[in-house]
N, C-alpha and C positions, 0 to 999 in steps of 0.2 A: 367165719362163724363155725362153731362146733356142731357136729351132728347130734350130740347129746342134748344140746339146747332145743333142737327141733323136736326131739322125742319127748322132752319134758313138756313143751308147749302142747304137743299133741295129746299127751296124757292128761294134762289139765283140762283141755278141751273135751275129751271123752268123758271124764269124771263130771264136769260141769253139765254137759248135755244130758247125761243119764240122770243126775240129780234133778235137773230142770224138768225132765219128763215125769219123774216120780212125784215131784212137788205139784206139778200141774194136774196130774191125775188125782191127787189128794185135795184138790181145790185150794191150794196154797199159792195162788198166783203172785201175791206180794213177796213171799219168801223166795219163789222161783226167780223173780226179777232181781232180788238182792243177791241170790246166788250167782246169777250171770254177771252182775257188776263186780262181785268179789273175784270171780274168775278172770275178768278183764284186768282188775287191779293186780292180781298175782302175776299174770303174764307180763304186764308192763313193768313190774318190779324186777322180773327176771331179765328183761331186755334193757334195763337202765345202763348196765355196764357196756353192752354192745353199742348202744346209741352214743355213749360217751366216747368210745373208741372210734366210731365213725366220724364224729365231729372233730376229734383230735387228728385223725388222718386227713380230713378235709382242710383243717387249719394248716397242717404242715405242708400239704400239697400246694396250696395257694399262698403259702408264706404270709399268713395273717398274724 
């Protein structure tokens, strides 16, 4: 795993948390929840390639 990926995920987390706080203070709870869900989707999309490589490594390790 690359250290840049960890920094990208941390950056997305910080941005989402700040926007979540701002939206909750503005009484926009529904938009804050959607912002959190969008952050989770973005992080999962960033991790798709890493997860694929993990399963590929496991498949070759156990010769499946």
